[in-house]
Each structure stands twice: as C-alpha cells, then as structure tokens.
Backbone as ProteinMPNN parsed JSONL, in Angstrom:
{"seq_chain_A": "MDHATPHGEQREHPVSATYLKVAAILTVITAVEVTLYYIPAMRGVLVPLLLLFSAAKFGIVVGWYMHLRFDPILYARLFLGPLGIAAVITIVLMLLFGHFIQHTQT", "coords_chain_A": {"N_chain_A": [[74.776, 55.748, 136.817], [76.398, 58.009, 139.63], [78.091, 60.625, 139.853], [80.571, 61.949, 142.132], [80.642, 65.462, 142.701], [83.379, 68.043, 143.475], [82.082, 70.043, 145.364], [80.377, 67.78, 146.417], [78.017, 67.491, 145.781], [75.5, 65.303, 143.818], [76.12, 64.177, 140.244], [74.449, 63.612, 137.638], [75.126, 60.542, 135.378], [75.625, 60.515, 131.65], [73.341, 59.291, 129.491], [72.927, 57.022, 126.929], [71.549, 57.831, 124.69], [73.087, 60.302, 124.489], [75.526, 59.869, 123.908], [75.26, 58.652, 121.31], [74.358, 60.858, 120.078], [76.885, 62.56, 120.251], [78.826, 60.959, 119.04], [77.35, 61.058, 116.399], [77.793, 63.479, 115.561], [80.847, 63.764, 115.649], [81.073, 62.125, 113.144], [79.717, 63.704, 111.506], [81.498, 66.218, 111.764], [83.806, 64.218, 110.497], [82.834, 63.699, 108.011], [82.929, 66.31, 106.535], [85.255, 66.742, 106.938], [86.593, 65.047, 105.112], [84.922, 65.7, 103.112], [85.803, 68.198, 102.495], [88.518, 67.958, 101.438], [88.213, 67.094, 98.862], [87.529, 69.457, 97.586], [88.866, 71.38, 95.142], [89.036, 74.122, 95.516], [89.981, 74.439, 97.922], [92.342, 73.696, 98.598], [94.381, 75.4, 99.495], [94.143, 76.244, 101.941], [93.594, 74.072, 103.561], [95.047, 71.944, 105.226], [95.229, 73.742, 107.512], [92.586, 73.977, 108.245], [91.89, 71.322, 108.489], [93.524, 70.542, 110.437], [92.278, 72.149, 112.514], [89.674, 71.044, 112.674], [90.504, 68.067, 113.692], [91.615, 68.768, 116.036], [89.249, 69.723, 116.949], [87.543, 67.24, 117.096], [89.529, 65.743, 118.914], [89.127, 67.324, 121.147], [86.615, 66.701, 121.707], [86.496, 63.713, 121.729], [87.69, 63.356, 124.189], [86.534, 64.689, 125.74], [83.826, 63.93, 125.915], [83.893, 60.939, 125.579], [85.98, 60.024, 127.112], [85.377, 60.683, 129.534], [86.244, 63.263, 130.601], [84.882, 65.544, 130.872], [83.913, 65.011, 133.433], [85.632, 65.52, 135.198], [88.042, 67.378, 137.376], [89.022, 70.527, 136.004], [91.764, 70.747, 135.216], [92.915, 68.11, 134.447], [91.738, 68.027, 131.653], [93.199, 70.443, 130.709], [95.697, 69.586, 130.863], [95.23, 67.406, 128.793], [94.596, 69.273, 126.585], [96.24, 71.321, 126.515], [98.898, 70.297, 125.748], [98.233, 69.827, 123.192], [97.09, 72.12, 121.856], [99.929, 73.467, 121.54], [101.316, 71.759, 120.396], [99.977, 71.834, 117.661], [100.668, 74.5, 117.266], [103.117, 74.842, 116.982], [103.346, 72.735, 115.073], [102.273, 74.317, 112.497], [103.818, 76.365, 112.588], [106.191, 75.343, 111.713], [105.331, 74.19, 109.204], [105.132, 76.706, 108.05], [107.456, 78.083, 108.025], [109.058, 75.937, 106.564], [107.663, 76.556, 103.876], [105.252, 75.112, 103.486], [102.437, 75.915, 102.613], [102.807, 77.879, 100.895], [104.115, 76.626, 98.568], [101.737, 74.314, 98.113], [99.829, 76.216, 97.497], [100.427, 77.305, 95.023], [100.509, 75.497, 92.866]], "CA_chain_A": [[75.694, 55.96, 137.99], [76.545, 58.922, 139.661], [79.222, 60.737, 139.984], [80.789, 63.088, 142.889], [81.479, 66.923, 142.285], [84.213, 68.248, 144.373], [81.117, 70.078, 146.11], [79.514, 66.707, 147.399], [76.834, 67.046, 144.963], [75.645, 64.287, 142.725], [75.791, 64.931, 138.982], [74.187, 62.219, 136.984], [75.652, 60.153, 134.129], [74.717, 60.847, 130.655], [72.34, 58.518, 128.965], [73.475, 56.332, 125.913], [71.512, 58.553, 123.478], [73.719, 61.691, 124.301], [76.693, 58.989, 123.399], [75.205, 58.907, 120.109], [74.792, 62.312, 119.55], [77.964, 62.973, 120.326], [79.179, 59.93, 117.896], [76.624, 61.699, 115.304], [78.755, 64.941, 115.859], [82.26, 63.328, 115.365], [80.776, 61.492, 111.902], [79.505, 64.793, 110.471], [82.949, 66.412, 111.41], [84.568, 63.992, 109.481], [82.394, 64.044, 106.557], [83.111, 67.595, 106.202], [86.881, 66.729, 106.543], [86.507, 64.265, 103.751], [84.362, 66.66, 101.364], [86.922, 69.368, 102.012], [89.455, 67.424, 100.72], [88.016, 66.744, 97.583], [87.297, 70.53, 96.758], [90.098, 72.024, 94.696], [89.38, 75.467, 95.713], [90.098, 74.667, 99.409], [93.594, 73.302, 98.483], [95.397, 76.609, 100.027], [93.542, 76.187, 103.396], [93.162, 72.367, 103.428], [95.949, 71.972, 106.231], [95.061, 74.473, 108.774], [91.07, 73.656, 108.325], [91.967, 69.985, 108.928], [93.977, 70.677, 112.001], [91.401, 72.65, 113.315], [88.726, 69.842, 112.715], [90.956, 67.272, 114.122], [91.518, 69.471, 117.488], [87.811, 69.853, 117.361], [87.343, 66.049, 117.52], [90.154, 65.586, 120.113], [88.294, 67.576, 122.385], [85.105, 66.174, 121.846], [86.337, 62.23, 122.507], [88.567, 63.315, 125.363], [85.718, 64.994, 127.113], [82.694, 62.679, 126.268], [84.266, 59.401, 125.894], [87.311, 59.716, 128.371], [84.824, 61.18, 130.563], [86.996, 64.333, 131.07], [83.996, 66.773, 131.208], [83.226, 65.0, 134.517], [86.664, 65.513, 136.112], [88.407, 68.663, 137.306], [89.45, 71.201, 134.554], [93.234, 70.557, 135.414], [92.984, 67.404, 133.407], [91.313, 68.527, 130.705], [93.986, 71.078, 130.347], [96.486, 68.372, 130.702], [94.904, 66.99, 127.322], [94.185, 70.28, 125.692], [97.526, 72.372, 126.372], [100.015, 69.998, 124.42], [97.478, 69.838, 121.819], [97.463, 73.357, 121.445], [101.427, 73.71, 121.711], [101.88, 70.697, 118.981], [99.241, 72.516, 116.785], [101.178, 75.918, 116.909], [104.556, 74.1, 116.682], [103.354, 72.301, 113.472], [101.624, 75.238, 111.649], [104.938, 77.256, 112.268], [107.345, 74.754, 110.85], [104.906, 74.455, 108.057], [105.513, 78.373, 107.32], [108.919, 78.014, 107.835], [109.42, 75.296, 105.38], [107.115, 76.762, 102.611], [104.483, 74.411, 102.514], [101.41, 76.554, 102.511], [103.146, 78.748, 99.322], [104.142, 75.456, 97.418], [100.517, 73.795, 97.793], [98.523, 76.934, 96.388], [100.676, 77.853, 93.668], [99.975, 74.225, 92.017]], "C_chain_A": [[75.972, 57.448, 138.131], [77.909, 59.396, 140.201], [79.479, 62.244, 141.161], [81.516, 64.092, 142.336], [82.401, 67.184, 143.324], [83.364, 69.013, 145.656], [80.604, 69.299, 146.824], [78.274, 66.776, 146.727], [76.835, 66.066, 144.256], [75.23, 64.644, 141.489], [75.549, 63.204, 138.343], [74.967, 61.783, 135.509], [74.978, 60.176, 132.762], [74.275, 59.494, 129.866], [73.345, 58.138, 127.584], [72.864, 57.159, 124.522], [72.461, 60.151, 123.833], [75.015, 60.866, 123.958], [76.743, 59.17, 122.043], [74.866, 60.008, 119.358], [76.124, 62.847, 119.454], [78.643, 61.837, 119.092], [78.338, 60.492, 116.496], [77.505, 63.031, 114.831], [80.066, 64.46, 115.065], [81.72, 63.093, 113.838], [80.318, 62.634, 111.156], [80.674, 65.628, 110.353], [84.01, 65.936, 110.573], [84.383, 64.06, 108.179], [82.579, 65.237, 106.079], [84.748, 67.297, 105.887], [87.06, 66.095, 105.117], [85.879, 64.903, 102.501], [85.446, 67.789, 101.095], [87.982, 69.103, 101.245], [89.524, 67.29, 99.06], [87.74, 68.367, 96.83], [88.569, 71.337, 96.335], [90.586, 73.263, 94.834], [89.845, 75.697, 97.63], [91.622, 74.202, 99.459], [94.662, 74.194, 99.632], [95.255, 76.209, 101.749], [93.354, 74.81, 104.071], [93.702, 72.173, 104.548], [95.395, 72.167, 107.319], [93.442, 73.768, 109.141], [91.059, 71.959, 108.853], [92.761, 69.928, 110.219], [93.125, 71.3, 112.941], [90.255, 71.717, 113.958], [89.572, 68.632, 113.52], [90.898, 67.478, 115.585], [90.053, 69.368, 117.931], [87.503, 68.125, 117.916], [88.257, 65.295, 118.425], [89.465, 65.707, 121.255], [87.406, 67.012, 122.784], [85.19, 64.839, 122.365], [86.925, 62.291, 123.661], [87.316, 63.99, 126.268], [84.433, 64.318, 127.316], [83.467, 61.277, 126.577], [85.462, 59.043, 127.071], [86.821, 60.457, 129.591], [85.51, 62.592, 131.314], [86.409, 65.532, 131.225], [83.67, 66.382, 133.038], [84.533, 64.878, 135.868], [87.135, 66.996, 136.228], [89.132, 69.03, 136.046], [90.935, 70.8, 134.642], [93.287, 69.661, 134.515], [92.748, 67.365, 132.248], [92.562, 69.513, 129.846], [95.647, 70.501, 129.982], [96.715, 67.9, 129.438], [95.378, 68.229, 126.327], [95.662, 71.15, 125.234], [98.562, 71.745, 125.491], [99.686, 69.826, 123.205], [97.582, 71.004, 121.064], [98.861, 73.656, 121.118], [101.763, 72.851, 120.56], [101.171, 71.433, 117.679], [100.359, 73.728, 116.429], [102.534, 75.811, 116.393], [104.505, 73.696, 115.132], [103.118, 73.716, 112.53], [103.164, 76.146, 111.439], [106.007, 76.457, 111.497], [106.761, 74.657, 109.651], [104.844, 75.926, 107.231], [106.464, 78.27, 106.841], [109.422, 77.463, 106.629], [108.872, 75.603, 103.83], [106.083, 75.891, 102.427], [103.18, 74.709, 102.236], [101.679, 77.213, 101.178], [103.348, 77.597, 98.389], [102.498, 74.885, 96.997], [99.493, 75.006, 96.955], [99.37, 77.645, 95.23], [100.663, 76.51, 92.392], [98.597, 73.964, 91.719]], "O_chain_A": [[75.878, 58.188, 137.151], [78.682, 58.696, 140.856], [78.824, 63.285, 141.1], [82.573, 63.989, 141.713], [82.226, 66.428, 144.28], [83.729, 68.779, 146.808], [80.236, 69.701, 147.927], [77.392, 66.035, 147.159], [77.929, 65.655, 143.868], [74.2, 65.305, 141.352], [76.147, 62.14, 138.502], [75.323, 62.622, 134.681], [73.789, 59.864, 132.712], [75.161, 58.652, 129.718], [74.317, 58.821, 127.262], [73.499, 57.174, 123.467], [72.189, 61.085, 123.08], [75.807, 61.728, 123.577], [77.716, 59.635, 121.45], [75.055, 60.101, 118.145], [76.411, 63.597, 118.521], [78.918, 62.456, 118.064], [78.919, 60.226, 115.444], [77.719, 63.338, 113.659], [80.24, 64.808, 113.898], [81.989, 64.08, 113.154], [80.566, 62.535, 109.954], [81.075, 65.912, 109.224], [84.876, 66.624, 110.031], [85.218, 64.336, 107.317], [82.335, 65.26, 104.873], [85.329, 67.569, 104.837], [87.617, 66.654, 104.172], [86.16, 64.739, 101.314], [85.867, 68.203, 100.014], [88.395, 69.918, 100.42], [90.48, 67.353, 98.287], [87.751, 68.447, 95.602], [89.241, 71.905, 97.196], [91.712, 73.695, 94.585], [89.963, 76.719, 98.306], [92.144, 74.393, 100.557], [95.493, 73.692, 100.387], [96.17, 75.957, 102.532], [92.91, 74.722, 105.216], [92.791, 72.171, 105.376], [95.043, 71.284, 108.1], [93.221, 73.145, 110.179], [90.164, 71.536, 109.584], [92.428, 69.067, 111.033], [93.219, 71.013, 114.135], [89.941, 71.586, 115.141], [88.715, 68.174, 114.275], [90.332, 66.69, 116.342], [89.703, 69.002, 119.053], [87.265, 67.903, 119.103], [87.858, 64.184, 118.772], [89.182, 64.864, 122.106], [87.204, 66.738, 123.967], [84.387, 64.476, 123.225], [86.786, 61.288, 124.361], [87.245, 63.737, 127.47], [83.928, 64.1, 128.417], [83.557, 60.721, 127.671], [85.668, 57.993, 127.68], [87.563, 60.816, 130.505], [85.258, 62.876, 132.485], [87.036, 66.518, 131.61], [83.28, 67.253, 133.816], [84.449, 64.386, 136.993], [86.762, 67.818, 135.391], [89.68, 68.267, 135.25], [91.195, 70.359, 133.523], [93.733, 70.122, 133.464], [93.493, 66.665, 131.561], [92.814, 69.376, 128.649], [96.46, 70.884, 129.141], [97.816, 67.852, 128.889], [96.292, 68.169, 125.504], [96.051, 71.495, 124.118], [99.101, 72.404, 124.601], [100.456, 69.689, 122.254], [98.022, 71.056, 119.915], [98.882, 74.307, 120.073], [102.552, 73.313, 119.735], [101.875, 71.586, 116.681], [100.835, 73.785, 115.295], [103.015, 76.546, 115.531], [105.244, 74.087, 114.228], [104.075, 74.031, 111.822], [103.558, 76.519, 110.335], [106.663, 77.046, 110.639], [107.511, 75.008, 108.74], [104.56, 76.108, 106.047], [106.695, 78.296, 105.632], [110.043, 78.102, 105.78], [109.379, 75.126, 102.815], [105.787, 75.713, 101.245], [102.581, 73.848, 101.593], [100.799, 77.118, 100.323], [102.684, 77.634, 97.353], [102.062, 74.975, 95.849], [98.664, 74.772, 96.074], [98.849, 78.554, 94.583], [100.806, 76.719, 91.187], [98.285, 72.969, 91.065]]}, "name": "protein", "num_of_chains": 1, "seq": "MDHATPHGEQREHPVSATYLKVAAILTVITAVEVTLYYIPAMRGVLVPLLLLFSAAKFGIVVGWYMHLRFDPILYARLFLGPLGIAAVITIVLMLLFGHFIQHTQT"}
C-alpha cells in the first residue's frame, strides 16, 4: 500500500519483515529491563533506566505500529511531548520525596 507524502510523492509501506525486526528490538529492550531488575548493583539507578527504556519502547511502538512515522511530525510531538513532561515530573517528584536516596541506602 502506498502512502502519499505532503509533496505528493509516494512512499512504500514497510514489509512484514520490518515489523518483525521492530518486535525483536522491543523484545531485546524488555529483556535488558528484566535483567537490570535482577542486578543488585543497579538498584540506585534502576528507576531512571527503566523510565528511559520505557520511553524508548513507547516511541518505537508509536512510530512503527501506530504508523506515526508516516504522518506529519506534529502528531509525533503530540504523543512524545506529554511523555517527556510526565517523565520530568515523575523524576522531580521522586527526587523531592527522596525515593532515590531511600533505595540507594538499603
């Protein structure tokens, strides 16, 4: 299926193999997340790392499976902008309430 771009050009839709590669990347990221959880030395930075990995997976899913890659950049910003704001607010609140300090001392 072809998709028209804003300039009238035709863009080829990705084949199934591309989506399988994206799924493999998502699987690897998830495996890294699970592995990090079981490494005791990572406890102090676990939450920020998991937030980063989750944001990356969110971006990949939105871009590929929701086909946002083929839409105007404004749509991607509507999804990723609030995600960035939520991540910053979450990290600030965790710092404010001492979440990182409590977990690094145990």
